[in-house]
C-alpha positions in Angstrom: 0.0 0.0 0.0 2.9 2.3 0.7 4.0 2.0 -2.9 0.7 3.5 -4.0 0.9 6.4 -1.5 4.4 7.7 -2.5 5.0 9.4 -5.8 5.2 6.7 -8.5 6.6 6.5 -12.0 3.3 7.6 -13.6 3.3 10.8 -11.5 6.9 11.4 -12.4 6.0 11.3 -16.1 3.0 13.6 -15.5 5.2 16.1 -13.7 7.8 15.9 -16.5 5.1 16.7 -19.2 3.6 19.4 -17.0 6.9 21.1 -16.6 7.5 21.1 -20.4 4.0 22.5 -21.0 4.0 25.1 -18.3 7.4 26.6 -19.3 6.8 26.2 -23.0 10.1 24.3 -23.3 11.3 23.4 -26.8 14.6 22.3 -25.4 16.3 19.1 -26.5 15.1 17.3 -23.3 11.5 18.4 -23.8 11.4 17.4 -27.5 13.1 14.1 -26.7 10.7 13.2 -23.9 7.6 14.1 -26.0 9.0 12.1 -29.0 9.7 9.1 -26.9 6.4 9.1 -25.0 4.4 10.0 -28.1 5.5 6.8 -29.8 4.0 4.6 -27.2 0.2 4.4 -27.7 -0.9 3.3 -24.1 0.9 6.1 -22.3 -1.9 8.6 -22.6 -4.5 6.1 -21.4 -2.3 5.0 -18.5 -1.9 8.6 -17.3 -5.6 9.4 -17.5 -6.6 6.1 -15.8 -4.0 6.7 -13.1 -5.4 10.1 -12.3 -8.9 8.6 -11.9 -7.6 5.7 -9.8 -5.7 8.1 -7.5 -8.9 10.2 -7.1 -10.8 7.1 -6.0 -8.0 6.0 -3.8 -8.2 9.3 -1.9 -11.9 8.5 -1.3 -11.1 5.0 -0.2 -12.8 3.4 -3.2 -9.9 1.7 -4.9 -10.2 -2.1 -5.1 -7.6 -4.8 -5.4 -7.9 -5.1 -9.2 -7.2 -1.4 -9.5 -4.2 -1.7 -7.2 -2.8 -4.5 -9.4 -3.4 -2.5 -12.6 -1.7 0.6 -11.1 1.3 -1.3 -9.8 1.8 -3.1 -13.2 1.6 0.1 -15.2 3.8 1.9 -12.7 6.4 -0.9 -13.2 6.3 -0.5 -17.0 6.5 3.3 -16.9 9.3 3.2 -14.3 11.3 1.1 -16.8 10.5 3.5 -19.6 11.3 6.6 -17.5 14.6 5.1 -16.5 15.6 4.4 -20.1 14.7 8.0 -21.1 16.7 9.2 -18.1 19.8 7.1 -19.1 19.8 8.4 -22.6 19.3 12.0 -21.5 21.9 11.9 -18.8 24.5 10.5 -21.2 23.8 13.0 -23.9 23.5 16.0 -21.6 27.2 15.7 -20.8 28.2 15.8 -24.5 29.3 18.7 -26.7 27.3 21.3 -28.6 27.2 19.2 -31.8 25.5 16.4 -30.0 23.0 18.8 -28.4 22.1 20.2 -31.9 21.7 16.6 -33.2 19.4 15.8 -30.3 17.0 18.6 -31.3 17.0 17.8 -35.0 13.9 16.3 -36.6 15.9 13.6 -38.2 17.1 12.3 -34.8 13.6 12.7 -33.2 12.3 10.5 -36.1 14.7 7.8 -34.9 13.6 8.3 -31.3 9.9 7.7 -32.2 10.7 4.6 -34.2 13.1 3.3 -31.6 10.8 3.7 -28.6 7.9 2.2 -30.6 10.1 -1.0 -31.0 11.4 -0.6 -27.4 7.8 -0.9 -26.2 7.2 -4.0 -28.3 10.5 -5.7 -27.3 10.0 -8.9 -25.5 13.3 -9.0 -23.6 15.4 -6.7 -21.5 18.3 -7.3 -23.8 16.4 -6.0 -26.8 15.4 -2.9 -24.9 19.1 -2.3 -24.0 20.1 -2.7 -27.7 17.6 0.1 -28.6 18.8 2.3 -25.7 22.4 2.0 -26.8 21.5 2.5 -30.5 19.6 5.7 -29.8 22.4 7.0 -27.6 25.1 6.2 -30.1 23.0 7.4 -33.1 23.0 10.9 -31.5 26.6 10.8 -30.1 28.4 9.5 -33.2 28.1 10.0 -36.9 29.8 6.9 -38.2 26.7 5.8 -40.3 23.6 7.3 -41.8 20.1 7.6 -40.3 18.8 5.1 -42.9 21.1 2.5 -41.5 20.1 3.3 -38.0 16.5 2.6 -39.0 17.6 -0.7 -40.6 19.3 -1.6 -37.3 16.1 -0.9 -35.4 14.3 -3.3 -37.8 17.0 -5.9 -37.2 16.4 -5.7 -33.4 12.7 -6.3 -34.0 13.2 -9.0 -36.6 15.9 -11.2 -35.0 15.5 -13.5 -31.9 17.8 -13.4 -28.9 19.5 -16.6 -30.2 20.5 -14.7 -33.3 22.2 -12.1 -31.2 24.1 -14.9 -29.2 25.6 -16.1 -32.5 26.5 -12.5 -33.5 28.2 -12.0 -30.2 30.3 -15.2 -30.5 31.5 -14.2 -34.0 32.2 -10.6 -32.8 34.3 -12.0 -29.9 36.2 -14.4 -32.1 36.4 -13.5 -35.8 37.1 -16.6 -37.8 35.2 -18.9 -35.5 33.6 -22.0 -37.0 30.0 -23.1 -36.7 31.1 -26.0 -34.6 33.0 -23.8 -32.2 30.0 -21.4 -31.9 27.7 -24.3 -31.0 30.2 -25.7 -28.5 30.6 -22.3 -26.8 26.8 -21.8 -26.5 25.5 -25.3 -25.9 28.2 -27.9 -25.2 27.2 -31.3 -26.4 26.5 -31.7 -30.2 23.2 -33.3 -31.4 22.6 -35.5 -34.4 22.7 -33.9 -37.9 19.0 -34.8 -38.5 17.8 -33.3 -35.1 15.6 -30.4 -34.5 18.5 -28.6 -32.9 20.7 -28.9 -36.0 17.9 -27.7 -38.2 17.3 -24.7 -36.0 21.0 -23.9 -35.8 21.3 -24.0 -39.6 18.3 -21.6 -39.9 20.0 -19.1 -37.5 23.2 -19.1 -39.5 21.2 -18.8 -42.8 19.1 -15.9 -41.5 22.2 -14.0 -40.5 24.1 -14.8 -43.7 21.3 -13.8 -46.0 20.6 -10.8 -43.8 24.0 -9.5 -44.5 25.3 -9.6 -40.9 27.7 -12.5 -41.1 29.6 -14.3 -43.9 32.1 -17.0 -44.4 35.7 -15.7 -44.2 37.0 -14.7 -47.6 40.5 -13.6 -48.7 40.7 -10.2 -50.4 43.3 -8.7 -52.7 45.0 -5.3 -52.3 42.0 -3.5 -53.7 39.5 -5.3 -51.5 38.2 -7.7 -54.2 37.3 -11.1 -53.0 39.6 -13.8 -54.2 38.1 -17.0 -55.6 38.8 -20.0 -53.5 40.1 -23.1 -55.1 37.3 -25.7 -55.2 38.1 -29.1 -53.7 35.9 -32.1 -54.1 35.0 -33.7 -50.8 35.8 -37.4 -50.5 33.2 -37.7 -47.8 29.9 -39.4 -48.5 27.9 -36.9 -46.3 26.9 -33.3 -46.7 28.6 -30.5 -44.8 27.8 -30.7 -41.1 25.6 -28.1 -39.4 28.5 -28.0 -36.9 31.3 -27.8 -39.5 34.7 -27.0 -38.0 36.5 -25.9 -41.2 34.7 -22.9 -42.7 35.3 -19.8 -40.7 32.8 -17.0 -40.1 33.1 -13.3 -39.6 30.9 -10.2 -39.3 30.4 -8.2 -42.5 31.3 -4.5 -42.4 27.5 -3.8 -41.9 27.4 -6.4 -39.1 30.4 -4.8 -37.4 28.6 -1.4 -37.5 25.4 -3.0 -36.1 27.4 -4.4 -33.2 29.1 -1.1 -32.6 25.9 0.8 -32.3 23.8 -1.7 -30.4 26.1 -3.6 -28.1 28.8 -1.0 -27.2 28.7 2.0 -25.0 30.3 4.8 -27.0 32.5 7.2 -25.0 31.2 10.8 -25.5 33.7 13.6 -25.6 32.8 16.6 -23.5 33.5 20.1 -24.9 36.3 21.9 -23.1 
């Protein structure tokens, strides 16, 4: 009951919006908060319903179901509020170029798309990828906004198991499929098993998606060198857990990892 009496996350958000409206702020923080919250459809209803429930609570009319509803939405908004706070705190300490970027319509478009997917993300890890992506998309200019939008789509599209494979290849460029499986799972199943089929699907998804590829030699100008073809003497097809062919991230894959899985250090203006 004490959790309902003290100021909760919904009240914090209401205060934040009220402060922006009352002072007519068009600052980077105000625009960012409005863009983030405006992309999540249930926020307005939650705030309105919270006000009604709090009014009933003061009259002693709140029931157990309403308490559960308020606590659940308070938890979700607390998580949202903390994510917004983390991004703002990190970018507030940055230089003028970052501040100008934060106020631009191009960046705010990314914020709206990013928080829409943040709300739909089914895991904490995916929410963290989006938080880092939005922070890095403002703090660095190593890629275009079109690619940032593509990265947001990848976070939505791929499962957490895809990201585990990506991390293994990022940690050890040139790792084989067999080594990746061993690092993540241990014992190796049969080639005709469900696990083998699923693993081949994961590798195929990431390969056709342009995130990973088999290692290739390049010449001085960056052209891929044709490998000499060797006929296999084995009577079986290549194993799902092959230990010969090496895998690496594509340049696009490296950029994706940089933006979504790393905390970029922000330089502060002197």
